[in-house]
N, C-alpha and C positions, 0 to 999 in steps of 0.2 A: 187624703187626710193623714194617712200614716207617713207619707213622704214628708209632709209639712212638719209633722210632729218630730220626725227623725232629725230634720234640719234644725229644729229648735232644741234638741237634746243637749245636755251639758257637754257631751263628747264632741258633737258637731261644732259647738261654739268654741270649745278649747282648741280643736284641731284647726279651725279657721284662723284663730288668732296666732297659732304657732306657724301656720303657712305664711301669713303676712310677715311675722317676725323673721322667719328664715329667708324669705325672698327679698326683704328690704335691702337695698344697696348692692345687690349681687351684680348688677350690670355695671357698677362703678368700681368694684374691687378688682384690681389688676391681677392677672395670672402671676403667681409668685414662683420664685426659684428657691430651692432646686427641685421640689417634688411635683408641684402642680404642673409646671411647664413640661416636664417629661411626659406626663399623661396626655396633656393637650396636644403637644407636638406629635406624639405617636399616633393619636387618633386622626389628626389632620393629615399626616402622611399616608395613613391607611386609606383615608377617604380619597385623597388625590390619586393614589395608585389603584383605586377601585379593588383593593384587596382587603376583605373583611374577616380574614381568618388568621393571617400571620402579622402580629404586631411589628412595626418597623419604625425606625427613627434615624435621621441623618442618612437615609438611603440604605441602612443596614437593618437586617432582621434583629428584633429586640425582644428577648425572652425574659424580661423582668417579671411580668405578671401574666396571669391567664387572660382570657379574652373578654370576659363579661363586661367589665367596666369600660373597655374600649368600645364595645357595642353601644353602651349607653351614650358615650360622648358622640360617636358618629351619628346616632339617631337624633340627638339634640341638635347637632350641627346641620343635619339635613332639614330639620323642622324650623329652626330659628336662626340659622346662619352661624358663622364662626365668630363668636364673641364671648364675653365673660358671662352673660346671663345664661346662654346655652350651656357653657361649661359647668356652671354651678347648679343647673336645673335638677339633674337626677339625684345628686346628693340630698337636695331638699325633698324631693319626692319620696325617696327611700326613708328619710328621717321621719317624715309625716306618717308614712306607712307603718314604720316600726312603732310609733306611738299608738296608732290604731290597733296594731297587733298586740301590743302590751296590754291595752285595755281589755281586749277580747280574752286574752289568756288569763289575766288576773280575775276576770269575772268567772272563769271556769274553775279556778282554784280557790277563790274567795268570794268577794261581792263587789258591787259597783262603786261603793264608797272608797274602798281600798284601791280599786282600779283607777278611778279618776285622780286620786291622790298620787298614785305611782306615775301616771302620765304627767302631772304637773311637776313632780320631782325630776323625772328624767328629762322632760322637755326644756326645763330651765337650768339644768346642770351645765356648767361652763363648757365642758368638752363636747357635750351634745349639740349645743348651739353653734360652737365653733366648727365642728365637722359637718354640720348640716349646710354650711356655706363654703366648704372646702372641696376642691377638686381632688379627690382621693378615694381609694376603694372602700374605706372603712364604713361609710354609711350603708353601702350595699351589703358588705359582709355582715354588718350588725344585724340586719333583718334575716338574712339567710342562715347565719350561724345560730342565732337565738331561736329561730323558728324550728330548726332541727331539734334542739333540746326541748323546746316547749311541746312540740307534737309527740316526742318520745314520752314525756311525762304524762300527757293527757291520755295516751294509749296505755301506758303502764298502770295508771291509777283508775282506769275505768274499763268497762266492757267494750268500748269503742276501739277495737284493735286496728281498725282501718286507718287510724291516725298514724300508724307506723309507716304507711306508704308516703305520707307527707314528710315524715322524718327523712326518708331516703331521698325524696325529691329535693328538699332544701339542703341536704348535705351535698348533693351533686352540684347545686347552684352555688353553694358556698365554695366548693372545690374549683368551680369555674371562675370564681372571683378572686381567690387568694392562693389556691394551690392545695397541696396535701393536708395542710393544717386545717382546711375546711371540713375534713371528715375525721382526721386523726384526733384532734383535741376534743370535739364532741364525743367521739368514741371513748376516749379516756374518761371523760366525765361520767358517761353512762356506766362504764365498767366500775368505777369507784362507787357510784351510787348503788348499783346492784350488790356490790360487795358489802356496803354499809347495811343493806337490808337483808343480806344473806339470801338472796333470791335470784340466783343465776338461772333458775328454772324458767324465768320469764323469757329467756332467749328463745325458747321453743314457740313463744307466741309473737315473735317480732317480725313475722312475715318475710323471713330470709329468702325462701325460694323465689319469690317474686320481687322482693325489695332490692336485693343485691343486683340482679339484672337491670332493674329500673335505674338504679344508681349508675351502673356502668354504661348504660346507653346514653344517659344525659351527660354525665361528666366525661366518660371515656371517649365519646365521639370526637371531641375537639383534640384531646391529648393524643388519640390514635392518629388523627389526621396530621397533627404537627410532627409526630415521630416519623410517619410515613413520608412526609415531605422534606423534613430537615434532618432526620436521623440523629446521630450522636451529638451534633451541635446543639440541638434542642435540649437533650437530656443533660449534657455537660453544663450548659449555661443555666437553664431553668432549675433543674434539680441540684446540680453540683454547686453552682455559685449562689443562686438566690434562695435556696432552701437549706442545704447542708452547710454551706460556708457561713451563712447567717447564724446558724445555730451553734457553730463551733468556733468561729473566729470573729471577734468583735469588729464591726465596721467603724465604731466610734469607741475606742478603748476607754476614754475618760468616763463614759457613761456606764461602763460595765462594773457597777458596784452593787453590793448585796441589798442595799436599801432603796434602789432606784424607784421601783414602783410604789413602795410605801411612801416615799417622799412626795411623789406627784399625786397620790390618791386624793388628798384634800384640795388640791388645785383643780383637778378635773371634775370633782363632785361639788364644787362651789355652787350654791351657798348651803348645801344640804349635808355635807360630810360630817358636820358636828354631831349628827344624830348617832353615828356609829360608835364613838367612844361612850356615849350615854347608854346605848343598848348593851354594849359589852359590860359596862359597869353594873347595870341592872341584872344581867344574867349572872355575873359573878356574885352579887349579893344574894341571889336566889339559891346559889349552890353552896354558899358558906356553911349553912346548917347541915348539909349532906356530904361534907368533905370526907367523912369517915366511911361512907357507904361505897359499895362496888361501883366502878366507873360506868357500868351500863345501867345503873339504877335509874338515872334520869335520862330519858331519851327524847330527842327531837322527833316531832311527827315527820312522816315521810316528805311532806311538802317543804317544810323548813330545812330538812337535811339536804334535799335536792338543791334548793336555792343556795345554801351555804357551799356545798360541794361545787356547784356551778361557778359561783363567784370566786371562791378561793383557789380552785384548780387553775383557772385562767391566769390569775396573778402569779401563783407559784411556778407554773409552767414557764411563763415568759421570763420570770426572774432567773430561771435556770439557763436560759438561752444566752449566748455570748453577746449577740447584737441586741440592743435595746432601743425601742422607739416609744415615744409617749403614747402613741395610738394603739400599740399592740394589745393592751389590756382593755381597750375600749368596749368590747362585747360584754365584759363583766358588769357594765352599768345596768344592763337589763335586769338581772336578778337582784342587784344591789338596790335598784330603785324600788322594787317590791318590798325588800327587807326594810328599807328606810321608811317606806310608806306605812308599814305596820306600826311604827312608832308615831308618825306624824298624823295618821288618820284621826287620832284623838284631839288634834288641834287644827280643825279645818280653817278657822279664821287666820291663824298664823301662816298656814300654807298658802292661802289665797293672797294675803298681803305680801308675803315674801316672793311668790311667783310674779305678782304684778310689778313690784319694785325691780326685781331682777330683769324682767322683760323690758322695762323702760331703760334700765341700765345698758342692756345689750343694744338697744336702738341707738342710744347715745354713743356707745363704743363703736358702732358700725360707722357712723358719720364723722366722729372726731378722731378715731384711731385707725380702724381697719382700712377705710378708703384712702386717707392721705398717706399712711405708712406703706401700704402695698404699692401705691403708685410711685412714691418717692424713693423708697429704700429697698424693697424686697422684690422688685420686678425690673426687667429691662425694657419696659414698654416705651418710655420716653426715648431711650437710646434707639430702639427699633424704629420709631417714627422719624428720627433724623436719618437713619440709614436708608429708609424708604425714599427720602427726598433727594438722595445723591444723584447727580446727573450722570456720573460715570458708573454705569451698571456693570462694567467688566472688571473694575479694580477689585482685587482680593481684599477681604475684611478679616483681620486677625483679632483674636481675643487673648489677652494675657491676664491671668488671675483666676478667680473662682468663676468657672464657666457658667453662663446664664442661657439656658435653653429657651427662656422667654423671648430672647432677641430674635432667633430664627422663627419662632412661632408667630410673633407679631409682624415681622418684616418680610418673611418669606425668603430671606437671603441665606446663603451659605456662610456660616461664621466658623473660621478655622481657629482652633485652639493652638496657641504657640507656647512652647516650653523650651527650656535650655537644652541644647543639643546633647549634653552629657546625661540628661534626665529622660531623653526621648525613649530609649529602649525600656526604661523602667515604668514608663507611662502607658505605652501601647498595650492594648488588650492581648491576652494570651494565657491559656491555662485556667485553672480554677482558682482565681484570686480576685481581689476587688478591682483590678484593672479591667475586668470584663465589663465594667460600667462605662469605660471610656470609649464609647463608640462614636463620638463626634469626630469630625476631621481634625487631625493633629499633625503638627509639623514642628521642626526645630527652628531657632532664630536664624541660623545660617541659610535656611532655605528661602528666606524672604529676598526677593529680587530687588536690589537697590536701583535697578534701571527701569522699574515700573512703578506707576502710581499705586499706592496701597493705603488702607486705613487700619488703624490700630485702636481697639477698645481695651481699656485697662480698668480693672477694679480699683477704685480710689484708695483703699487701704494699702494697695501694693505700689501706688504711684511713686513713692519715695524710695522704693527698693527695686527699681527697674534694673534688670541684669545688664552687665556691661555689653554683652553681645547685641542686645536690642538697641543700644545707643550708638552702634556702629553706623546706623542709618539715622538721618536727621528726621525727627518727627515734630510736626507743628500742631499744637492743640487747636481744634476747631470748635469743640463743644464740650461742656462739662455739665453732667447731671449730678444729682445727689449721691449716686453710687458708682458712676463710671466717668471716665474721661475719654474722649474720642480725639485722636490725632490723625494727621495725614502725612504721607511722604510723597512728594512730587519730585521726580528727577530734575536735576538742574540743566541737563543738556537736551 
């Protein structure tokens, strides 16, 4: 009877609805470029090589991200085959798990009404729905990163100090998912909170003698293995390029502006972000009568302070980094959802109606935008299907323009990126710079043999700007998709 009652609980109903929402259409949403395809192709090559420790892509070792997310993809491919549904399965599973964890944590620091409100707010936030269906590390990181901080606070605020062990475990898993940021940023948040409470004596209760070895065994085992196997190549690429370089040199300079994450906040928190200005205004009104009193006269309670430091530090930290991505501040939605729920819990009907309408909107968007747009414009799936049908399996296939890893993922073919000869040396990987990401096969135009049959894939935006060197060979268009043109060269003799 208890099991039946649990299945009928509001949380079970809500999580079941979210599971349906996040899974809908996943088998029809094509793997997109440039991010999703790198993950899926890496996992596919690891699976084919029967190597489950060293990420690899295009036949080269690939130290872009740690191992955990690749394990998820490999596991899904083994269970359900190599397809879109399997690729998107674990992001959905981790997103649902995070909602369940959010509910549990919020009941610990507040009550069930606030908890279910926070779940509805987070689960229907635009970024959360989107990333629950996206092949990327962030849904996994979201759970591990936020669980690290949640268990810290539960241990800090109670006599149940054994929660600190879970803090170390999830920090290790977070590090296996995203790298050093998985423990450094939660550590910074914890230090700032302890400073705000003037309570560094709590460090003595944080189970360091057993917690640190536990962290090192879980997280350090893979890193140690990788260094033992690959040596400085692993450190230079993984730490040098994909961590230090990202923090100090912008990969996308046009996005490196001081207001970047402030600008995207309201987009990723749709439709709930409007509550934040209202809460700030209410707080400001409450403090107007006390403007003349000492700054520490009005203090937030520890829970509120921790949630604020948690949310604000993530956003400020990544705003200070040179490279910016829309998903970097994604973990901050966990504490933000709780803070927004505090305002919305007094309006349960509004929350239910808004969540329902938003859910229906996402279903419509899945079938009217996500599926057609990914298949037509953001993936090389249709191009790959044509490549698969070629009768000449020995002819080289070249790609000019914005390289699409989805084409080798779907086709299983080697696709060679072709660049102007004078740009070849500046494109090849070498040293700690962004060229380290160019691990696909690369050649110059003059290396194309005019005496052999070959195929050329071109990004359509570049079709009218074909370099002169490429036109020294006669190319005949054979297929055009919405985002690429495929041509062939057949020797005349």
